Structures are given as C-alpha cells and as structure tokens.
C-alpha positions as CSV (number, residue, x, y, z in Angstrom):
1,M,17.1,-69.3,-70.5
2,T,13.6,-68.0,-71.0
3,L,10.5,-70.1,-70.7
4,R,9.9,-69.9,-74.4
5,Q,13.5,-71.2,-75.1
6,L,13.0,-73.9,-72.5
7,A,9.7,-75.0,-74.1
8,E,11.4,-75.1,-77.5
9,S,14.3,-77.2,-76.4
10,M,12.6,-79.6,-73.9
11,D,9.9,-82.1,-74.8
12,V,7.2,-83.3,-72.4
13,A,9.0,-86.6,-71.7
14,E,12.1,-84.8,-70.5
15,L,10.1,-82.4,-68.4
16,R,8.4,-85.3,-66.7
17,K,11.7,-86.9,-65.9
18,W,13.0,-83.7,-64.4
19,M,9.8,-83.3,-62.3
20,A,10.1,-86.9,-61.1
21,F,13.7,-86.4,-60.2
22,H,13.0,-83.2,-58.3
23,R,10.0,-84.8,-56.5
24,Y,11.7,-88.0,-55.4
25,F,15.4,-87.2,-55.1
26,D,15.5,-83.6,-54.1
27,P,12.1,-82.9,-52.6
28,L,13.2,-81.0,-49.5
29,G,15.1,-77.7,-49.3
30,Q,18.1,-76.8,-47.3
31,E,15.9,-75.6,-44.5
32,Y,14.9,-79.2,-43.7
33,F,18.5,-80.2,-43.3
34,Q,19.2,-77.2,-41.1
35,T,16.3,-78.2,-38.9
36,C,17.5,-81.8,-38.7
37,L,21.0,-80.5,-37.8
38,L,19.5,-78.5,-35.0
39,A,17.3,-81.4,-33.8
40,S,20.4,-83.6,-33.7
41,A,22.3,-81.1,-31.6
42,V,19.4,-80.7,-29.2
43,V,19.1,-84.5,-28.7
44,A,22.9,-85.1,-28.5
45,P,23.2,-84.6,-24.7
46,Y,20.5,-87.2,-24.2
47,S,21.9,-89.7,-26.6
48,K,24.0,-92.7,-25.5
49,G,27.1,-92.6,-27.7
50,L,27.1,-90.6,-30.9
51,P,24.3,-88.1,-31.6
52,P,21.8,-89.0,-34.3
53,D,22.8,-88.4,-37.9
54,P,20.9,-85.4,-39.1
55,R,20.4,-87.0,-42.5
56,K,18.5,-89.8,-40.9
57,L,16.0,-87.3,-39.4
58,M,15.0,-86.0,-42.8
59,P,11.6,-87.2,-44.1
60,V,11.9,-89.2,-47.3
61,M,9.3,-89.2,-50.0
62,Q,8.8,-92.5,-51.6
63,P,7.9,-92.9,-55.3
64,P,4.4,-94.1,-56.0
65,M,4.0,-97.9,-55.9
66,T,3.7,-99.8,-59.1
67,A,0.6,-101.9,-59.8
68,N,2.5,-105.1,-58.9
69,E,3.6,-103.5,-55.5
70,I,0.1,-102.5,-54.7
71,E,-1.2,-106.0,-55.6
72,A,1.5,-107.5,-53.3
73,E,0.5,-105.2,-50.4
74,L,-3.2,-106.1,-50.9
75,A,-2.3,-109.8,-50.9
76,K,-0.7,-109.4,-47.5
77,L,-4.1,-108.1,-46.2
78,K,-5.9,-111.1,-47.5
79,R,-3.7,-113.6,-45.6
80,P,-5.5,-115.6,-42.8
81,G,-5.1,-114.1,-39.4
82,H,-4.4,-110.5,-40.7
83,G,-6.5,-107.9,-38.9
84,E,-8.3,-110.4,-36.6
85,T,-8.5,-109.6,-32.9
C-alpha cells in the first residue's frame, strides 16, 4: 500500500492507536532479544539453578502515567517522614 492509499484509508485516531501499540507493546526489535539471549547464556554458568529467562532481561517501556497516577505518586512524596534524613 502506498502512503497516499494509507492516508486515504486510515484516520488520525487509528494512526494514533497503531503508534501507541508499537511504542508500548512492541518497542524493541529482535536485536534486543538476541542480546538478552546472549546475556542469559553468559550468566548461566554463574547462576544457581536455571539460567535467567532472556525475556526478563528485556527493558520494558511503560505507558505514560495518567493524571490520577501522577497525583497518587505526588501524594506519596507529601507523606510525613518521606525524604527526611
């Protein structure tokens, strides 16, 4: 499909959904998994029991916090005793 055909068949709302999906659910390429697989193999001889799961070594992007989530995090900072030394 050409870009023109795509622009004619997809509205902005759908494009935003695809961009969000790509950003938060498939943000990293296969290269990251290959690197994690290699790291797991390198660490395996030093692990007690099973080697680490390569999928657990992959960085995970989190979606942006909602206004309510930000407010809850800020409320934690306002609690007495937080940050005092």
